[in-house]
C-alpha angles and dihedrals in degrees: 000000000000118000093201116112123228089252091056090049090052092050092049092046091050092050091054091052110054120203122250091258092052091046092052090051091062119085096241090046092055091047092050092047091050091049089050092052090048091051091050088055100040102042096057088041092052093050098038118133116276094249090058092046089058087066101029102033124217124279095224091051091045091052090048090051092052090047091050090051090050093049098047092045097239091114093060093046092055093044090050092051092051095044094046093049092047095044096045093049092044094052094046092046094047095047095047092042094053093043096050091039090057093045093050092043094048094042106040094174090063090048092052090057096045100035098088090059092043094052093042090061092037091059092054115095103250094217088064087067093057095088091047091052089050089055093047101038104020128231094303129102092281093075092052092049090050093052093047092045095055092044094052093040094064095043093052092041093055092046091050092049093048090050092053092046090054094054113123105261093198092062091049092049091048092053092049090051089053089053102261115159125233092257092050092051090048094047097044104034119007101048095041089048092051095044096090090050091049093050091049090051091049091048093051094044092058091073091047089050091053094047095047092048089056093045091052091051091049092052099048128347145117097208141029138070092284089053090055091053091050094043097053095036088056089052091048087238101151095182093054093044093050091046089056090046091052088054088054090050091052091048090049093051092049091047092049092050090048092050091049090052091049091049093050093044103045110016112077118232119239 
């Protein structure tokens, strides 16, 4: 004869049957819920009427198109073009933005002379320069790199200047009283103080680099993911256009995860 009371049996029975909220908090529960949501989206889409599939495409055909691109190698060529343009422009813009930001921040007299021209170009929408870059550099990768470079440059430049402006002036003055040189103050106080601002500017500018790369490819290009979107949209090929958009979604997710890792790794938590 069992010595357990009905209350104990109810507690044990409840513990063995987690609530929906508890189930969703577990890793396998979240995965199952996400797969369910994906199925709710894909199944009606797959069996939509033909007139809707003309505009929305068909998931099975989109997947086959992506697989075909991967097999014939065109997918990797277009991905490479987009990544190279974005990365090259991002690195050039970041390096020049940090360098000039430090120069202008450490030598304010130089900045006061140059600042009207800097802010005049900064106020201009960068995408308006894309056709000009096509004229100067052509439709190749150079025009995309130029557009990304100038976009990232101003974002990182402003972040660097803000970081230097927010340096504790009392610490700088104390070091100067103790005989520290300008280079020592910059190396030990100014640059370390501005570093979180610089990293934040670089983190934010990655997304702008990605967006402007795609915009440049949409305007004038013969390769890249943005070129695929423009190509198949112009042909009214919904399956090809959605396949290219899915590639953009995948790249955006990877980029977001990378930025999250950078932020957690290098930017101190308050």
